[in-house]
Structure formats: C-alpha cells, structure tokens
C-alpha positions in Angstrom: 30.9 20.1 19.0 34.0 18.9 17.2 33.6 16.7 14.2 36.5 14.4 13.4 36.7 12.9 9.9 38.1 9.5 10.7 38.1 8.1 7.2 38.3 9.5 3.7 38.4 7.5 0.5 39.6 9.2 -2.6 37.8 7.8 -5.6 38.9 9.0 -9.0 36.2 9.0 -11.6 36.9 10.1 -15.2 34.2 12.1 -16.9 35.5 10.5 -20.1 33.2 7.6 -19.4 33.3 6.5 -23.0 36.9 5.4 -22.5 37.3 2.4 -20.2 34.5 3.2 -17.8 31.6 1.6 -19.7 31.4 -2.1 -20.2 29.3 -5.3 -20.4 30.5 -8.2 -18.2 29.2 -11.7 -17.7 30.0 -13.8 -14.6 30.5 -17.6 -14.4 28.9 -19.8 -11.8 29.1 -23.3 -13.2 32.1 -24.3 -11.0 30.2 -23.7 -7.8 28.5 -27.1 -7.5 30.7 -29.3 -5.3 29.4 -32.5 -6.9 28.1 -33.9 -10.2 25.2 -32.3 -11.9 23.5 -32.4 -15.3 21.4 -29.2 -15.1 21.8 -25.7 -13.7 19.7 -22.6 -13.5 20.5 -19.1 -12.4 19.1 -15.6 -11.9 20.6 -12.3 -11.1 18.9 -10.2 -8.4 20.6 -7.0 -7.1 23.5 -4.7 -7.7 24.5 -2.0 -5.1 27.6 0.0 -4.3 30.1 -2.2 -2.5 31.6 -1.4 0.9 35.1 0.0 0.2 34.3 0.9 -3.4 33.2 -0.8 -6.6 30.0 -2.8 -6.8 28.3 -5.8 -5.2 26.4 -8.0 -7.6 24.2 -10.8 -6.2 22.5 -13.7 -7.9 21.1 -17.2 -7.2 22.1 -20.5 -8.7 20.6 -24.0 -8.5 22.2 -27.3 -9.7 20.5 -30.8 -10.0 21.4 -34.3 -11.0 18.3 -35.5 -12.7 15.4 -34.8 -10.3 17.8 -34.6 -7.3 18.9 -31.2 -6.0 22.7 -31.0 -6.0 23.4 -27.4 -4.8 21.7 -24.1 -4.3 22.9 -20.8 -2.9 23.2 -17.1 -3.3 26.3 -15.8 -5.0 28.0 -12.5 -4.4 30.6 -10.9 -6.7 32.5 -7.9 -5.5 33.6 -5.9 -8.6 35.9 -3.0 -9.2 35.0 0.0 -11.2 35.8 -1.9 -14.4 33.5 -4.8 -13.6 36.5 -7.1 -12.8 36.0 -9.6 -10.0 37.7 -8.7 -6.7 36.2 -11.8 -5.0 33.3 -14.2 -5.2 31.4 -15.5 -2.2 28.4 -17.8 -1.6 25.9 -17.8 1.3 22.4 -17.3 2.5 20.7 -20.6 1.8 18.2 -22.0 -0.7 16.2 -18.9 -1.7 17.2 -15.8 -3.7 17.4 -12.5 -1.9 14.8 -9.9 -2.8 16.9 -6.9 -1.7 20.3 -5.8 -0.3 21.5 -2.7 1.5 24.6 -1.8 3.4 25.6 0.6 6.1 28.5 1.7 4.0 31.1 0.6 6.6 30.9 -3.1 7.7 27.4 -4.6 7.2 25.3 -5.9 4.4 21.6 -6.7 5.1 19.9 -9.2 2.8 16.2 -10.1 2.8 14.3 -13.1 1.4 10.7 -12.4 2.2 10.5 -13.2 5.9 14.2 -14.0 6.5 17.1 -11.5 7.0 20.7 -12.4 6.8 23.4 -10.0 8.0 26.9 -10.2 6.6 30.2 -8.4 7.2 32.0 -6.5 4.5 33.6 -9.8 3.2 30.2 -11.6 3.1 30.8 -13.7 6.3 27.4 -14.3 7.8 27.1 -12.8 11.3 23.3 -12.9 11.9 20.1 -14.6 10.7 16.6 -13.5 11.7 13.2 -14.9 10.9 10.4 -12.2 11.0 7.7 -14.5 12.4 10.0 -15.8 15.1 11.0 -12.3 16.2 7.7 -10.6 16.0 5.0 -13.3 16.2 3.4 -12.6 12.8 4.2 -13.3 9.2 5.4 -10.6 6.8 6.6 -10.9 3.2 9.2 -8.1 2.5 10.4 -7.1 -1.0 12.2 -3.7 -1.0 14.1 -2.0 1.8 16.1 1.1 2.7 18.8 1.6 5.4 18.5 4.4 8.0 20.7 5.2 10.9 18.6 3.3 13.5 17.1 0.5 11.4 15.6 -0.7 8.2 12.4 0.3 6.4 10.6 -2.3 4.3 7.9 -2.4 1.6 6.0 -5.7 1.7 2.8 -7.5 2.6 1.0 -8.6 5.8 -2.2 -10.7 5.7 -2.5 -10.2 2.0 -2.3 -6.3 2.2 0.5 -4.0 1.2 2.4 -2.4 4.2 5.5 -0.4 5.1 7.4 -1.6 8.2 10.3 -0.3 10.1 12.5 -2.6 12.2 15.7 -2.4 14.1 18.8 -4.3 12.9 17.6 -7.4 14.7 14.2 -7.4 12.8 12.2 -6.2 15.8 9.3 -4.1 14.5 9.5 -0.4 15.4 6.4 0.7 13.6 4.0 -0.5 10.9 1.9 1.6 8.6 -1.7 1.1 7.9 -2.2 -1.6 5.2 -3.3 -0.5 1.7 -4.7 -2.4 -1.2 -2.3 -5.1 -2.4 -1.5 -6.1 -5.9 1.7 -8.2 -5.5 2.2 -6.4 -2.2 4.1 -3.1 -1.7 6.9 -3.2 -4.2 9.0 -0.1 -3.6 10.0 2.1 -0.7 11.9 5.5 -1.1 12.8 8.3 1.3 11.0 11.5 0.7 12.4 14.2 3.0 11.6 13.0 6.5 8.8 10.9 5.1 8.5 7.8 3.0 6.7 6.9 -0.3 5.6 3.5 -1.3 3.4 1.8 -3.8 1.7 -1.5 -4.7 0.4 -2.4 -8.1 -2.6 -0.1 -7.6 -2.0 2.3 -4.8 0.6 5.0 -4.1 1.0 6.2 -0.5 3.0 8.7 1.5 3.9 7.8 5.1 5.5 10.0 7.8 8.6 9.1 9.8 6.7 7.2 12.5 4.5 5.1 10.2 1.4 7.3 10.0 -0.3 7.2 6.5 -0.6 10.8 5.3 -2.5 10.1 2.1 -3.0 7.5 -0.6 -3.9 7.5 -4.3 -6.1 4.9 -5.9 -8.0 5.0 -9.2 -11.1 2.9 -9.0 -12.2 3.8 -12.5 -9.2 3.2 -14.8 -7.3 1.1 -12.2 -4.0 3.0 -12.8 -1.2 0.6 -12.2 2.4 1.1 -10.9 5.6 -0.7 -10.9 8.3 1.5 -9.2 8.9 5.0 -7.9 11.7 7.5 -7.5 12.4 10.9 -6.0 14.3 13.7 -7.8 16.7 16.0 -6.1 14.0 18.7 -6.1 11.7 16.2 -4.4 9.5 15.7 -7.4 8.1 12.1 -7.4 7.9 10.0 -10.5 6.2 6.7 -10.9 6.8 4.0 -13.5 3.4 2.6 -14.6 2.3 0.2 -17.2 3.3 1.9 -20.4 3.2 5.3 -18.6 5.3 7.7 -16.6 3.5 9.7 -13.9 4.5 12.7 -11.7 2.9 12.9 -8.3 1.0 16.1 -7.3 1.6 16.1 -3.6 -0.6 19.2 -3.1 -3.8 18.0 -4.7 -2.9 14.3 -4.0 -3.2 13.4 -7.7 -1.1 12.2 -10.6 0.0 14.1 -13.7 0.8 12.1 -16.8 4.4 12.7 -18.0 4.5 10.2 -20.9 2.2 7.6 -22.5 2.9 4.6 -24.7 6.3 4.0 -23.3 8.5 2.1 -25.7 9.1 -1.6 -25.0 7.6 -1.8 -21.5 6.8 -5.3 -20.2 5.3 -5.7 -16.7 6.8 -9.1 -16.3 10.4 -8.0 -16.7 11.0 -6.2 -13.3 11.1 -2.7 -14.6 12.8 -0.1 -12.4 13.0 3.7 -12.5 15.6 6.2 -11.2 16.8 9.8 -11.7 19.9 10.9 -13.6 22.1 13.7 -12.3 21.1 15.9 -15.3 17.5 15.7 -14.0 16.2 13.2 -16.6 14.4 10.0 -15.8 15.8 6.5 -16.7 14.0 3.2 -16.6 14.4 -0.4 -17.7 11.9 -2.1 -19.9 11.7 -4.4 -23.0 13.4 -7.5 -24.1 17.0 -7.4 -25.3 16.2 -9.9 -28.1 13.5 -7.7 -29.6 14.5 -4.1 -29.0 15.8 -1.3 -26.7 15.9 -2.0 -22.9 17.1 1.2 -21.3 15.2 4.4 -21.8 15.3 8.1 -20.7 12.7 10.9 -20.6 12.9 14.5 -19.5 10.6 15.4 -16.6 8.3 17.2 -19.0 7.8 14.0 -21.0 10.2 14.4 -23.9 11.8 11.1 -25.0 15.6 11.5 -24.7 16.9 8.1 -25.9 16.4 4.3 -25.9 19.3 1.9 -26.1 19.9 -1.7 -27.1 22.9 -3.8 -26.0 24.5 -7.1 -26.7 23.5 -8.8 -23.5 25.2 -12.1 -24.3 21.8 -13.9 -24.3 20.4 -12.4 -21.1 16.8 -11.1 -21.6 15.4 -10.7 -18.1 16.2 -7.9 -15.7 17.4 -8.6 -12.1 14.6 -10.1 -10.0 15.5 -8.1 -6.9 14.5 -4.6 -5.9 18.0 -3.2 -6.5 18.4 -4.1 -10.1 19.0 -0.5 -11.5 21.8 1.7 -10.0 22.6 5.3 -11.0 25.9 6.6 -9.6 26.6 10.2 -8.6 28.7 10.6 -11.8 25.7 9.7 -13.9 26.9 6.2 -14.9 24.1 3.6 -15.0 24.3 0.0 -14.0 21.7 -2.7 -14.4 21.8 -6.5 -14.3 20.2 -9.2 -16.5 20.0 -13.0 -16.8 18.9 -15.9 -18.9 21.3 -18.8 -18.7 24.0 -16.2 -18.0 24.5 -13.5 -15.5 25.3 -10.1 -17.0 26.1 -6.6 -15.6 26.1 -3.5 -17.9 27.5 -0.1 -17.1 26.7 2.8 -19.4 27.4 6.5 -19.3 24.7 9.0 -18.5 23.4 8.8 -22.0 23.1 5.1 -22.0 26.1 4.5 -24.2 28.5 1.6 -23.9 31.8 1.9 -25.8 34.6 -0.7 -25.8 37.5 -0.1 -23.4 40.0 0.3 -26.2 37.8 2.8 -28.2 39.7 6.1 -28.3 36.7 8.2 -28.9 37.0 10.6 -26.0 40.0 11.9 -24.1 40.3 11.2 -20.4 39.8 14.2 -18.2 40.8 13.3 -14.6 39.1 15.0 -11.7 39.3 14.2 -8.0 37.9 15.5 -4.7 39.2 14.6 -1.2 38.2 15.6 2.3 40.5 15.3 5.3 40.8 16.6 8.9 43.3 18.9 10.4 44.4 17.0 13.7 42.4 18.0 16.7 40.5 20.5 14.7 36.8 21.2 14.1 37.4 22.0 10.5 37.4 19.7 7.4 39.5 20.5 4.5 38.4 19.9 0.9 41.0 19.4 -1.8 40.0 19.5 -5.5 42.0 18.7 -8.6 40.4 18.9 -12.1 41.6 19.2 -15.7 38.3 21.1 -16.2 37.8 24.6 -14.8 34.8 26.8 -14.5 31.2 26.0 -13.3 32.5 23.6 -10.6 30.7 22.9 -7.4 30.3 20.2 -4.8 27.5 18.3 -3.1 27.2 16.2 0.1 24.8 13.3 0.2 23.7 11.1 3.2 23.5 7.3 3.0 19.9 7.6 1.9 20.9 9.4 -1.2 19.5 12.8 0.0 21.6 15.9 -0.8 22.1 17.7 2.4 24.4 20.5 1.2 25.8 21.9 -2.1 27.8 25.0 -3.1 29.7 26.5 -5.9 33.5 26.4 -6.0 35.1 29.8 -6.7 38.3 30.1 -8.7 39.7 28.8 -12.0 42.8 26.9 -10.7 43.1 23.2 -11.6 44.1 22.5 -7.9 42.6 24.3 -4.9 41.7 23.6 -1.2 39.2 25.2 1.1 37.5 24.7 4.4 34.1 23.1 4.5 31.7 25.7 5.8 30.2 25.4 9.3 26.8 25.4 7.6 27.6 22.1 6.0 29.1 20.6 9.2 26.0 21.5 11.2 23.9 19.3 8.8 26.2 16.3 9.3 25.6 14.0 12.2 27.5 10.7 12.8 27.4 8.6 9.7 28.6 7.9 6.2 28.4 10.6 3.5 29.3 11.0 -0.1 30.9 14.3 -1.3 30.9 14.8 -5.1 32.7 17.2 -7.4 30.2 18.7 -9.8 30.7 20.1 -13.3 27.3 21.7 -14.2 24.8 18.9 -13.7 27.3 16.1 -13.8 29.2 14.4 -11.0 32.8 14.1 -12.1 34.4 12.7 -8.9 33.3 11.4 -5.5 34.8 10.5 -2.2 33.2 8.7 0.8 33.3 10.3 4.2 32.7 8.7 7.6 31.9 11.4 10.2 32.0 10.8 14.0 31.3 13.6 16.5 
C-alpha cells in the first residue's frame, strides 16, 4: 500500500530556549464589549497547540452595567511561537469551555459540560450539539481526548464518575461503568490501547471498548487525586493532594513517589505532565506567595520549583488543558485574576527575557517530504549540533509509535524513512521530532494519507 505524504510543515525550534523562546504574555479583553459597562470579569481556561502552528489560548469574559449583563463570550487567541497574537476570535456562548481538542487539520472541538461546539481552523462555528438532545440522558463532561473515530470524555452521569466515547456528532459509542464520584471524573489519558481516568477518590483503567479493567479506591485513608499522566515508558503518575503517586498496574496498587509537595493547593486546578527528559512537572501554589511550577524525578527527587512575575494572575486555567508540554521540552501554562496570562518556560522552568544574550542560538530542523508517486518518505535533517541525534514519530494522541538513532556526524543529511515506521502509520496526523539525547530540538507535522 502506497503512502503519500500530502503535507509537511517545517517548524524550526531553537534549543537555545533561553534566548527569545521563553516569555510571559498577557492578553487584553476589555475592548470586546460592544456597549457600555462598568464591571468586567474574566478567566483563562485552556491552551493547546494551534492548527497550523503556534498555540490556541481560550478564556471567558463577562461584562455588566450595574446588575444588567452586557456581554459574555468565550475568547480565542491564536498565538505564534513567541506568544504574539495572530488573531483573536469570540464564540461559543455564555459559558466557559471545560476542554478543547483539535484534529490537527481543520477542526476544534470545545465542550461546556453537556454542550459541544465544533469550529473550523479559524474559529468559525460549524456545529453545536447538546448531549441530552442527542442521547436522551444528561452528562456533565470535563476532560476529553481526540481519537481517529471520535472523542473520549471524562465526566459524570447521575452523580457518578464515568468515561464516555462519542462520535463527532456527540452520539454515544460506549460508556464505562460508573465509579465513585468526587467532583466527577476529572482526567482522561490514553494508555496504550486502553484509557486511564480518575475522580477525586478513584483511579480506573478502561479498555478500548469501555470495559472497566480495574479500579483503585482507598477506603481507609481516602487517598485523593487531581490529575494523571502517562510517561513514554507507559509508567502512570498521579497528582494527589500534597503527594505524587506511581501506579502499579501489576498489583493494582499505588507507590508513593513524593510526599509533602511544595505549595500544592487543591482549589487551584493543579495539572501534571511529563517532560521529555523523563521528569514530572506539575502546577501548584499561588504566585503571590511562592513557587507555582515544580518538577520531580520519577524516583521522587525534587528537581526545581519556580516563581514568576505573573502580572497579578494567581489562579491557574480552569479548563482541563491548562498545562502544555511541547516535544522540545518547553512548558506552557495559563493563569488569571483580573488579567489573562500565558507563560512559556524552558524544560527547566526558566523564563529569560527575549533580549537576554545568555545562550547562543543553535538552529536545528527536520523535514519530511515524498518522492512523487513513490512509497517512500524522505527525511531531511539540519543541525548545528552533531552526535547523539535521533528522531521520533508521535501520533495525535501523543503516543510515540517509532523512534531511531541517526547515524553520521554531518550537519546536513537525508535518509529514507524505514518501512518499519511506515507500517505503523495509518491515515492521520503525526509529529516527527529531531532528538538530541532526551531533548526534542526540532519538530515537523506530517499528514499521512494511504
């Protein structure tokens, strides 16, 4: 079967992130109200990779004249790699979105509990669905993931936590067994061909058709959870209240990674993710009292905690996508409190001013392209750095499907993608990264059609 690579996007990423690639930005919204107002409120919710490159930041604003509502809507900022505004759009109605995902090509899916809005790449609304109207029962959905044939949600039905898969028109494909709710199911992550999810008290693993494989619940100490993440080696880590846990999938138990986490606050929408170097990163704490971004090694050694000038923002984004780790190791997270702020750090949590000449800029790039009417895909690599180079291919769910070393010490080289890699790629969107040791130093997006 021939594979034709119809699109390749070359994205240059400097590994000298300390120069120009880390920043703190705030975004104005007070000009959005079309009429008079004397009060305004705002919250920031989600940040995800934008279609076509850069980032999509989403928030929610409300304006009033006395006790009379004047204007309310969701706001979307498309940003370039430097956090500069490409465009700003509004849409989605009078409630903040809980989560946003995209198909990487031409669709954004946004949920607000039981409502889903579908937008094109320019945030023009092309669909609106109400869960109860489509399926005949009520569901409250918080987190979601995109898959090739639908969307997988973590939420709540009849007061119990649940995982639900729907098609792109909100029709239920399958529903897991319910599990004990404490604020409902908060997080959903792919785990091989299965899924993991958690509520405030229960962790669960579910297979690809919605069957519950096992659950963990502590009826003695009432162990509590906030978010979960999966490492590249498929280790599972949970962010608990002042604790980090690793999941023992063999004995169906938890192993304590770290206790007495610094600056954790259960009311601040803490999130957890994995860095390319294998360390854990999570958000927690108030920016007006101490550090807010923290990192631990998988064996529980505290790596660093960072404070930032957040321009008055003290609360993390209210959506499920408020912490974003990019393949090159850069970290983005959003905050609000009278202002809307997005922060981008390097993989060590550092932010350095754009004009700070601390580090030289080493430019690296990777590009994939087809030979016409050929079943091969060529990879072209350029890098000022040589030695210990490799590449990895990730699907849209963030799972690494193939990786290999790059032989040779030339600054420029090209090679054919092995058939072993092609055989693992079906129709869809992929990310290929150029790796230097454990760091991603350049990426390019691939759209593959058989």
